N, C-alpha and C positions, 0 to 999 in steps of 0.2 A: 503494501498501503508507499502509497508516495506521501507523505506524509505535509512536503511543498505545498499545495493547493488544502490542506486542512484548516477550519477556521476554530478558531482559538474559541472558548464558551465563552460566556459573559461574567464579569467576576461576579462572585458576592463578598457582604461584607469587608469591599473596598476590597479586597485581595486580589493578585493581577491576572490576566485570565488566563486560565489552563488548557494545556491540547484538552482531544478529544480523547483521545487513546492515554495519556496521564489520568483525565478524572474518572475513565473507566477501567485501570486497572484502578486508582482507588478504591472505588466503589469498592471492585471484586474487591480489597484488601481488606474494606468497614465490612463487609457481608462474610466473608471468611472470617475472623476475630468475630464478630457475633457469632458465630456456630462452636469455632471454637473455644469461649466464656462458657455454650450454652450445652457445649459436651461435658465438658469439663465441671460443671455444674449438678450435673446429672450424675456425674461419677462418681465426684463426692458425699452426694448426696446421696447413693447406691453405697456407699464401700462405711459408711456406718454399720448396717446390716450382714456385711457381706464376717464369711468368717476368714482364716489366714489364706487359704485357698484361693476366693471367693476376691481377695482383697490383692490379692496377687496379684490376678487377671487385670481387676480394673489397673493397678498398677503401672502395670506391662499397655496399656489404653490407654491409660493417661501419657502415659511416655511416650507410644509410639504417635499421637496426637501433635503430643509437644513437638516433636520431629521434622514430623511432616508442615504442622505452622512456620516453626523453625525455615525450613527449606523452602517453601512462596514467602517470606520474610527476606532470604536475600538473592531471592532472584529479582524478586520487586529494586528490593535499596542495588544488586547490580544496574537493575535498568535504570530505574534513575540517578546513578553513578556516569550510565553512559548519557544518556539525556543533558545529565550539567557537563562531562566535557565537549558536546558537543557547542553547546549555547555560551561556554570558553571558547571553541576555538573560534567561533562568527562572531564574537564580541574582539574577540583580539584581531581578529579579519578587520573588522569595519574598521577599531578602532587604527588602524596600520593606516589604513584607504582613505580615512576622516579625519585626519587625528584633531584638526582642530571644531570639525564637528562636535566629538565626546569630550576636546576637554569645557567645549558651552555646557554642553549635556551636562558632563561633570560638576560644571562651574554649579549651572544653575539648582540644579537636588543640588547641593548644597545647602545653595543659600537661600531653598525654598526649607529643607530640614533644620537653620542656625533659626529662617523666623520661627519653624511651629516648636521648635526648643525654648527661646526665647520665651513664647506665647509660657511656659510654664513656671 
């Protein structure tokens, strides 16, 4: 899929625009985390009624779920790192092509930040 034609999703709560693929990954992570928490709650609730062997099985299931969650988190972390690297490279390229514009943008952002901090 060509991400150069993808339109960013509208910003919410003053946050920067989120590309559609990143939003889909975030939604999937949120749903996986909810499922993980629900599964953990169920296992912990059932663990109070379990004997030694049942508790061992419950611990094994919980360990497997945690390992699966860690694997998914590691994959998403790698994806985020890759996207951040692409953004960094494109920013560096822009600064090299348009140094005066980049300095102007940085100065404007610094002035705006200084004004906001001065209001506090």
